[in-house]
C-alpha positions in Angstrom: -5.4 2.1 18.1 -7.0 3.6 15.0 -6.2 0.5 12.9 -7.8 -1.8 15.6 -11.0 0.3 15.6 -11.2 0.2 11.8 -10.7 -3.5 11.8 -13.3 -3.9 14.5 -15.7 -1.8 12.5 -15.3 -4.0 9.4 -15.7 -7.1 11.5 -19.0 -5.8 12.9 -20.2 -4.8 9.4 -19.5 -8.3 8.1 -21.2 -9.9 11.0 -24.3 -7.8 10.6 -24.5 -8.5 6.8 -24.3 -12.2 7.5 -27.2 -11.9 10.0 -29.3 -9.9 7.6 -28.8 -12.5 4.9 -30.6 -15.2 7.0 -34.1 -16.0 5.8 -36.7 -18.1 7.6 -37.9 -20.1 4.6 -34.7 -20.2 2.5 -35.6 -17.3 0.2 -34.1 -17.1 -3.3 -31.9 -20.1 -2.8 -34.8 -22.5 -2.2 -36.8 -20.9 -5.1 -33.9 -21.4 -7.5 -33.3 -24.9 -6.2 -36.9 -25.8 -6.8 -36.9 -24.4 -10.3 -33.6 -26.1 -11.1 -32.0 -22.7 -11.9 -29.4 -23.1 -9.2 -27.5 -25.5 -11.4 -27.3 -22.8 -14.1 -25.9 -20.3 -11.6 -23.3 -22.8 -10.4 -22.3 -23.7 -13.9 -21.8 -20.0 -14.8 -19.8 -19.4 -11.7 -17.6 -22.4 -12.4 -17.2 -21.3 -16.0 -16.1 -17.8 -15.0 -13.7 -19.3 -12.4 -12.2 -21.7 -14.9 -11.7 -18.8 -17.3 -9.9 -16.8 -14.7 -7.7 -19.7 -13.8 -6.8 -20.4 -17.4 -6.1 -16.7 -18.0 -3.7 -16.6 -15.0 -1.9 -19.7 -16.1 -1.4 -18.4 -19.6 -0.2 -15.0 -18.2 2.2 -16.8 -15.9 3.7 -18.8 -18.8 4.1 -15.6 -20.9 5.8 -13.7 -18.0 8.1 -16.7 -17.3 9.0 -16.8 -21.0 9.8 -13.1 -21.0 11.9 -13.4 -17.8 13.8 -16.3 -19.3 14.5 -14.4 -22.6 15.7 -11.4 -20.7 
């Protein structure tokens, strides 16, 4: 019962956060889109994501090599 109430609380928190994020005129996203800065943000996010994926692939190869040697 306690777990259900905690999960319900988190669900309601996420729903309310989503509702507060809605803006009538687009807010920061439309401003960044009009200035062309949204592409810089997308490029940085993609670069960070690519770096994380590359790191995980290299780490997996190293771990596999250690397991094979052992």
